[in-house]
C-alpha positions, 0 to 999 in steps of 0.5 A, spaced: 489 334 751 485 340 751 490 346 750 489 352 757 488 358 753 490 363 759 495 368 757 501 368 761 508 373 761 515 370 762 517 376 765 513 382 769 518 388 768 517 395 767 523 397 763 523 401 757 526 399 750 531 402 747 531 402 739 538 403 736 540 401 729 547 399 726 554 398 728 561 400 725 568 399 727 569 401 734 563 405 733 558 407 739 552 405 737 547 410 741 551 410 747 551 403 748 559 402 745 558 396 741 564 395 737 565 391 731 572 389 729 576 385 724 581 381 729 586 375 726 581 376 720 575 374 723 569 379 725 569 380 732 563 384 736 564 386 743 557 387 746 556 392 753 552 389 759 546 393 756 542 389 751 540 393 744 532 393 746 532 392 754 528 386 757 523 382 753 517 378 756 514 372 751 507 372 752 505 365 752 498 361 751 498 353 752 495 351 746 497 343 746 499 338 752 500 331 750 500 326 756 494 322 759 495 316 764 490 312 761 492 312 754 498 308 754 500 312 747 500 318 751 502 316 758 510 318 760 512 316 767 518 319 767 522 325 764 524 325 757 526 329 751 522 333 746 524 335 738 520 338 733 522 338 726 520 344 721 513 341 720 511 341 727 512 334 727 513 332 735 518 327 737 519 325 744 524 320 748 520 317 753 525 315 758 520 311 763 518 307 757 524 307 753 521 309 747 520 314 741 513 317 740 511 321 734 505 326 734 503 330 729 502 338 730 495 337 733 498 332 738 495 326 735 499 320 736 502 318 729 507 312 730 512 309 736 519 310 732 523 304 732 523 299 738 528 296 744 532 291 742 538 289 738 536 289 731 536 294 725 532 300 728 532 298 735 535 301 741 536 300 748 536 306 752 534 312 747 536 319 749 537 325 745 532 326 738 536 329 733 533 332 727 538 332 721 537 337 715 532 334 711 528 332 717 529 325 718 529 324 726 535 320 729 536 317 736 542 317 740 543 310 743 549 310 747 555 311 742 550 310 736 545 314 732 539 310 729 537 314 723 530 313 720 526 317 715 520 322 716 515 316 715 519 312 721 523 307 716 530 305 719 535 308 715 542 306 718 546 306 724 552 310 725 557 308 731 560 314 734 568 313 734 569 317 740 567 317 747 563 323 748 558 326 754 554 331 750 552 330 742 548 334 737 548 334 730 552 340 727 553 343 720 554 340 714 552 333 716 557 333 721 556 330 729 559 335 734 560 333 741 564 334 747 570 328 749 569 325 756 575 328 760 581 323 762 580 320 769 585 321 775 592 318 772 590 318 765 594 324 763 592 332 763 585 332 762 581 337 758 575 340 756 575 338 748 570 339 743 570 335 737 567 335 730 566 328 727 563 326 720 557 323 718 559 316 719 562 317 726 569 318 725 573 324 728 575 329 723 578 335 728 578 338 734 574 345 734 576 347 741 580 345 748 579 348 755 581 347 762 578 342 766 575 343 773 573 339 779 580 335 779 585 333 785 591 329 785 587 322 786 580 324 784 576 327 778 569 330 781 563 333 776 560 338 781 555 344 780 561 349 778 565 344 773 562 347 767 564 345 760 563 347 753 556 348 751 554 348 743 548 348 738 548 349 730 547 356 728 545 354 721 546 349 715 553 351 715 555 354 721 555 352 729 556 356 735 560 354 741 563 357 748 567 355 754 562 357 760 568 360 764 568 366 759 563 370 756 565 369 749 561 365 743 565 363 737 562 361 730 565 356 726 563 353 719 563 346 716 571 345 716 571 348 724 574 355 720 572 361 725 567 366 722 565 370 728 567 371 735 562 375 739 562 377 747 558 381 752 562 385 758 561 381 764 564 382 771 567 375 773 563 373 780 567 370 785 564 363 788 562 364 795 564 359 802 557 358 802 556 356 795 563 351 796 560 348 802 553 346 799 557 343 793 561 339 797 554 337 801 549 336 795 552 338 789 557 333 786 554 329 781 560 324 779 567 322 781 572 317 779 579 315 783 581 314 790 579 317 797 572 320 799 569 325 794 566 329 801 573 331 803 577 331 796 579 338 793 573 340 789 578 344 784 573 350 784 575 354 778 576 362 779 569 364 779 562 362 777 561 360 770 557 365 766 552 361 762 550 353 763 547 351 756 545 354 749 538 354 745 537 357 738 531 358 734 529 358 727 531 365 726 538 364 728 538 367 735 542 365 740 539 364 747 545 364 752 542 361 759 545 364 764 549 360 770 544 358 776 548 358 783 547 352 787 544 356 792 538 357 787 538 350 785 530 349 787 528 355 783 525 354 776 526 361 774 532 362 769 535 368 766 537 369 759 541 373 754 539 373 747 544 375 741 542 376 734 545 370 729 550 376 727 553 376 735 549 382 737 546 383 744 538 384 743 535 382 749 535 380 756 529 376 759 527 372 764 523 365 764 519 361 769 521 354 767 527 352 762 524 350 755 527 345 750 525 348 744 523 354 741 521 354 734 516 357 729 513 362 734 512 356 739 516 354 745 516 347 748 516 345 755 517 338 758 513 338 764 513 334 770 507 333 775 510 330 780 503 329 785 500 325 779 506 321 776 505 324 770 510 328 764 506 332 759 509 336 753 506 342 753 507 347 747 506 355 748 504 359 743 508 366 743 503 371 741 508 376 741 513 373 737 512 378 731 515 383 736 521 380 737 527 383 734 532 378 730 537 384 729 
């Protein structure tokens, strides 16, 4: 479990940094033409294509790797999900062993959280590990959240009273998720983002957008169907956006709009080659009559702009850019970084996709396919202090 001390950079680009400050209504900020307006009572920031400070490279040094095939408490035969609390405690959802492992900030095993079963504090297929506002871990198990305290003692089971595809903890103790779109013949399908209360009951719908991948008799989920992505911005606010629009919304604990920001970006048409390869290798799931290999793909008018969001503890939003199916084997990811107030700060390129960025560290779940072993790798960001938040 010893760390690898060699330094490496997330990008190697010689781009001069731009230094600007301030922004006013319909103002021209050092030629970058960022504008700030009040639209329908909501602060609206429109960013240009060019980031305020140009390119940025995280300088990384591996300082912790957790994973050992010779020790059961550290052996992860398959992939998994990691999360980290404010004290640096590491939680890992180990898919291969169907368990939740807990390690301290030095990588020392603390406990296994809960266990498989049907009783209190038990789960069947543990998935996401969520950390609430007071630092308690919650484990998603299908349509339930199993909640524990920091010492691993079971607190309660929350039944999710909606069929959600993705789920995260939202602001003010809420639960945020995207609803499974209706299948063929079940009415008009839609991408829907909803807010649930602390007990799993649905409180309100936050946003509704179109669904792609649909034909008369079939519903497909494929490389280009896109959807709604979201993450918590703070204890009192949430980021969300629809992948076909480069517009990001911020709402409060009641779903009221606080901020809207966007980035100037021209849509790119989906090529015939992309469509053909999607039909051949890019269909993930389908429902309905007929053969998915011949059904209408229901492609959107253009490529999605992004595929996911990450947030760090300074409130910066990392917008993970969409990667075409032609680039499906490339681990490299392009990223746009925004301040908490919606200003486009940096463009980045990452050689892999981390799961957590927190406290000046980046956490990766690395699969070593030849060895049949997964590792949790923590990278120290040595130039974290140079990374602007405003």
